[in-house]
VOMARPA-499366 format. One record per atom (N, C-alpha, C): x, y, z; chain; residue in one letter. Coordinates in steps of 0.2 Angstrom, whole numbers, plus 5000, padded with zeros to 4 digits. Atoms other than C-alpha are relative to their C-alpha. Layout:
BEGIN
<site <X,Y,Z>,'A','A'>
...
//
This chain:
BEGIN
<site <4995,4995,4998>,'A','X'>
<site <5003,4942,4961>,'A','X'>
<site <5002,4999,5007>,'A','X'>
<site <4997,5000,4993>,'A','X'>
<site <5014,4942,4976>,'A','X'>
<site <5000,5006,5004>,'A','X'>
<site <4999,4994,4997>,'A','X'>
<site <5016,4960,4979>,'A','X'>
<site <4999,5005,4995>,'A','X'>
<site <5000,4995,5005>,'A','X'>
<site <5014,4977,4971>,'A','X'>
<site <5006,5005,5002>,'A','X'>
<site <4995,4996,4999>,'A','X'>
<site <5029,4988,4969>,'A','X'>
<site <4998,5007,4997>,'A','X'>
<site <5003,4993,5002>,'A','X'>
<site <5024,5007,4968>,'A','X'>
<site <5005,5005,5001>,'A','X'>
<site <4995,4995,4999>,'A','X'>
<site <5040,5018,4966>,'A','X'>
<site <4998,5006,4997>,'A','X'>
<site <5002,4994,5003>,'A','X'>
<site <5030,5033,4962>,'A','X'>
<site <5004,5006,5002>,'A','X'>
<site <4997,4994,4999>,'A','X'>
<site <5039,5050,4961>,'A','X'>
<site <4995,5005,5003>,'A','X'>
<site <5005,4995,4998>,'A','X'>
<site <5023,5060,4964>,'A','X'>
<site <4993,4996,5000>,'A','X'>
<site <5006,5004,5000>,'A','X'>
<site <5006,5053,4969>,'A','X'>
<site <4995,5005,5004>,'A','X'>
<site <5006,4997,4997>,'A','X'>
<site <4989,5061,4973>,'A','X'>
<site <4998,4997,5006>,'A','X'>
<site <5003,5004,4995>,'A','X'>
<site <4980,5049,4983>,'A','X'>
<site <5002,4992,5000>,'A','X'>
<site <4997,5007,5000>,'A','X'>
<site <4986,5032,4977>,'A','X'>
<site <4994,4994,5001>,'A','X'>
<site <5005,5005,5000>,'A','X'>
<site <4970,5022,4974>,'A','X'>
<site <5002,4993,4999>,'A','X'>
<site <4998,5007,5002>,'A','X'>
<site <4979,5008,4966>,'A','X'>
<site <5003,4996,5006>,'A','X'>
<site <4998,5003,4994>,'A','X'>
<site <4987,5005,4983>,'A','X'>
<site <4995,4998,5005>,'A','X'>
<site <5006,5002,4996>,'A','X'>
<site <4971,5005,4992>,'A','X'>
<site <4997,4994,4997>,'A','X'>
<site <5003,5006,5003>,'A','X'>
<site <4964,4992,4980>,'A','X'>
<site <5005,4994,5001>,'A','X'>
<site <4995,5005,4999>,'A','X'>
<site <4980,4982,4982>,'A','X'>
<site <4999,4997,5008>,'A','X'>
<site <5001,5001,4993>,'A','X'>
<site <4978,4983,5001>,'A','X'>
<site <4994,4996,5001>,'A','X'>
<site <5006,5003,4999>,'A','X'>
<site <4960,4978,5000>,'A','X'>
<site <5000,4993,4997>,'A','X'>
<site <4999,5007,5003>,'A','X'>
<site <4965,4962,4990>,'A','X'>
<site <5005,4996,5004>,'A','X'>
<site <4995,5003,4996>,'A','X'>
<site <4978,4958,5003>,'A','X'>
<site <5007,4999,4998>,'A','X'>
<site <4993,4999,5003>,'A','X'>
<site <4993,4962,4993>,'A','X'>
<site <5005,5004,5005>,'A','X'>
<site <4995,4996,4997>,'A','X'>
<site <5009,4967,5001>,'A','X'>
<site <5002,5006,4995>,'A','X'>
<site <4999,4994,5004>,'A','X'>
<site <5013,4985,4995>,'A','X'>
<site <5007,5003,5002>,'A','X'>
<site <4994,4996,4999>,'A','X'>
<site <5031,4992,4993>,'A','X'>
<site <4999,5006,4996>,'A','X'>
<site <5001,4994,5004>,'A','X'>
<site <5029,5010,4989>,'A','X'>
<site <5005,5005,5002>,'A','X'>
<site <4995,4995,4998>,'A','X'>
<site <5039,5026,4989>,'A','X'>
<site <4998,5004,5006>,'A','X'>
<site <5002,4996,4995>,'A','X'>
<site <5039,5038,5003>,'A','X'>
<site <4997,5006,4998>,'A','X'>
<site <5004,4995,5003>,'A','X'>
<site <5031,5050,4992>,'A','X'>
<site <4992,4999,5000>,'A','X'>
<site <5007,5002,5000>,'A','X'>
<site <5014,5041,4994>,'A','X'>
<site <4997,5004,5007>,'A','X'>
<site <5003,4996,4994>,'A','X'>
<site <5002,5051,5006>,'A','X'>
<site <5000,4995,5006>,'A','X'>
<site <5000,5004,4994>,'A','X'>
<site <5002,5045,5024>,'A','X'>
<site <4993,4997,5001>,'A','X'>
<site <5007,5003,4999>,'A','X'>
<site <4983,5041,5023>,'A','X'>
<site <5000,4993,4997>,'A','X'>
<site <5000,5007,5003>,'A','X'>
<site <4987,5026,5012>,'A','X'>
<site <5002,4995,5004>,'A','X'>
<site <4997,5005,4996>,'A','X'>
<site <4998,5017,5024>,'A','X'>
<site <4996,4999,5007>,'A','X'>
<site <5004,5001,4994>,'A','X'>
<site <4984,5011,5036>,'A','X'>
<site <5001,4994,5004>,'A','X'>
<site <4998,5006,4997>,'A','X'>
<site <4991,4994,5040>,'A','X'>
<site <5007,4997,4998>,'A','X'>
<site <4993,5002,5001>,'A','X'>
<site <5006,4983,5040>,'A','X'>
<site <5001,4997,4993>,'A','X'>
<site <4999,5002,5006>,'A','X'>
<site <5004,4978,5022>,'A','X'>
<site <5004,5005,4995>,'A','X'>
<site <4997,4994,5004>,'A','X'>
<site <5011,4995,5016>,'A','X'>
<site <5007,5001,5003>,'A','X'>
<site <4993,4999,4998>,'A','X'>
<site <5030,4997,5017>,'A','X'>
<site <5003,5006,4996>,'A','X'>
<site <4998,4994,5004>,'A','X'>
<site <5037,5014,5012>,'A','X'>
<site <5008,5000,5000>,'A','X'>
<site <4993,4999,5001>,'A','X'>
<site <5055,5016,5005>,'A','X'>
<site <5001,5006,4997>,'A','X'>
<site <4998,4994,5003>,'A','X'>
<site <5064,5031,5001>,'A','X'>
<site <5003,4999,4993>,'A','X'>
<site <4998,5001,5007>,'A','X'>
<site <5067,5033,4982>,'A','X'>
<site <5008,5001,4999>,'A','X'>
<site <4993,4999,5000>,'A','X'>
<site <5085,5039,4986>,'A','X'>
<site <5004,4994,5001>,'A','X'>
<site <4997,5007,4998>,'A','X'>
<site <5089,5021,4992>,'A','X'>
<site <5002,4997,4993>,'A','X'>
<site <4998,5003,5006>,'A','X'>
<site <5098,5011,4979>,'A','X'>
<site <4995,4994,4998>,'A','X'>
<site <5004,5006,5003>,'A','X'>
<site <5089,4997,4968>,'A','X'>
<site <5002,4994,5004>,'A','X'>
<site <4998,5005,4996>,'A','X'>
<site <5099,4985,4978>,'A','X'>
<site <4996,5000,5007>,'A','X'>
<site <5004,4999,4993>,'A','X'>
<site <5091,4991,4995>,'A','X'>
<site <4993,4998,4999>,'A','X'>
<site <5007,5001,5001>,'A','X'>
<site <5074,4990,4987>,'A','X'>
<site <4999,4992,4999>,'A','X'>
<site <5000,5007,5002>,'A','X'>
<site <5078,4972,4980>,'A','X'>
<site <5001,4996,5006>,'A','X'>
<site <4999,5004,4994>,'A','X'>
<site <5084,4966,4997>,'A','X'>
<site <4994,5000,5005>,'A','X'>
<site <5006,4999,4996>,'A','X'>
<site <5069,4973,5006>,'A','X'>
<site <4995,4995,4997>,'A','X'>
<site <5005,5005,5003>,'A','X'>
<site <5058,4963,4994>,'A','X'>
<site <5002,4993,5001>,'A','X'>
<site <4997,5006,4999>,'A','X'>
<site <5069,4948,4995>,'A','X'>
<site <4998,4997,5007>,'A','X'>
<site <5001,5002,4993>,'A','X'>
<site <5067,4948,5014>,'A','X'>
<site <4993,5001,5003>,'A','X'>
<site <5007,4999,4998>,'A','X'>
<site <5048,4952,5015>,'A','X'>
<site <4997,4993,5000>,'A','X'>
<site <5004,5006,4999>,'A','X'>
<site <5037,4938,5022>,'A','X'>
<site <4994,5000,4996>,'A','X'>
<site <5006,5001,5005>,'A','X'>
<site <5025,4933,5008>,'A','X'>
<site <4996,4994,5002>,'A','X'>
<site <5004,5006,4998>,'A','X'>
<site <5019,4918,5017>,'A','X'>
<site <4995,5001,5005>,'A','X'>
<site <5006,4998,4996>,'A','X'>
<site <5002,4923,5023>,'A','X'>
<site <4994,4999,4996>,'A','X'>
<site <5006,5002,5003>,'A','X'>
<site <4984,4920,5019>,'A','X'>
<site <4997,5007,4997>,'A','X'>
<site <5002,4994,5004>,'A','X'>
<site <4981,4934,5006>,'A','X'>
<site <4993,5001,5000>,'A','X'>
<site <5008,5000,5000>,'A','X'>
<site <4962,4930,5005>,'A','X'>
<site <4998,5003,5006>,'A','X'>
<site <5002,4998,4994>,'A','X'>
<site <4960,4932,5023>,'A','X'>
<site <5002,5007,5002>,'A','X'>
<site <4998,4993,4999>,'A','X'>
<site <4970,4948,5024>,'A','X'>
<site <4996,5005,4995>,'A','X'>
<site <5004,4996,5004>,'A','X'>
<site <4960,4954,5009>,'A','X'>
<site <4993,5001,5003>,'A','X'>
<site <5006,4999,4997>,'A','X'>
<site <4944,4951,5018>,'A','X'>
<site <5000,5005,5006>,'A','X'>
<site <4999,4995,4994>,'A','X'>
<site <4950,4960,5034>,'A','X'>
<site <5001,5007,4997>,'A','X'>
<site <4999,4993,5002>,'A','X'>
<site <4956,4975,5024>,'A','X'>
<site <4994,5003,4996>,'A','X'>
<site <5006,4997,5004>,'A','X'>
<site <4940,4976,5012>,'A','X'>
<site <4995,5003,5005>,'A','X'>
<site <5005,4996,4995>,'A','X'>
<site <4930,4981,5028>,'A','X'>
<site <5003,5007,5001>,'A','X'>
<site <4997,4993,4999>,'A','X'>
<site <4942,4995,5031>,'A','X'>
<site <4999,5005,4994>,'A','X'>
<site <5000,4996,5006>,'A','X'>
<site <4941,5001,5013>,'A','X'>
<site <4993,5000,4997>,'A','X'>
<site <5007,5000,5003>,'A','X'>
<site <4922,5001,5011>,'A','X'>
<site <4999,5007,4997>,'A','X'>
<site <5001,4994,5003>,'A','X'>
<site <4915,5014,5000>,'A','X'>
<site <4998,5006,5004>,'A','X'>
<site <5002,4994,4995>,'A','X'>
<site <4908,5024,5014>,'A','X'>
<site <5006,5003,5003>,'A','X'>
<site <4993,4998,4997>,'A','X'>
<site <4925,5025,5023>,'A','X'>
<site <5004,5004,4995>,'A','X'>
<site <4996,4997,5006>,'A','X'>
<site <4933,5029,5006>,'A','X'>
<site <4998,5007,4998>,'A','X'>
<site <5003,4994,5001>,'A','X'>
<site <4921,5043,5003>,'A','X'>
<site <5002,5005,5005>,'A','X'>
<site <4999,4995,4994>,'A','X'>
<site <4924,5051,5020>,'A','X'>
<site <5008,5002,4999>,'A','X'>
<site <4993,4998,5001>,'A','X'>
<site <4943,5050,5017>,'A','X'>
<site <5001,5005,4994>,'A','X'>
<site <4999,4996,5006>,'A','X'>
<site <4942,5058,5000>,'A','X'>
<site <4997,5007,5002>,'A','X'>
<site <5003,4993,4998>,'A','X'>
<site <4930,5072,5007>,'A','X'>
<site <5005,5004,5005>,'A','X'>
<site <4996,4997,4995>,'A','X'>
<site <4943,5075,5021>,'A','X'>
<site <5006,5003,4996>,'A','X'>
<site <4994,4998,5004>,'A','X'>
<site <4957,5077,5008>,'A','X'>
<site <4998,5006,4996>,'A','X'>
<site <5002,4995,5005>,'A','X'>
<site <4947,5088,4996>,'A','X'>
<site <4998,5007,5004>,'A','X'>
<site <5002,4994,4996>,'A','X'>
<site <4942,5100,5011>,'A','X'>
<site <5007,5003,5001>,'A','X'>
//
């Protein structure tokens, strides 16, 4: 996989995006995704009102030439179970 495209209309927390970030994947997501998800430069938010051509051009111009495994290792520390539990607790409060 080179990236994950997540044009969700409505999303609770978006755990699939956290998993993608933790594996080092670039994530193109809708602006409806909660702000807590975009913790780093792997997540790119686009408005769903933009045309498919805008989304396609964004993806086309995205730099996918990076060490995904290295980025995954860096991000997996950010998304440890302890940190994830704390984030979820904050959301539910």
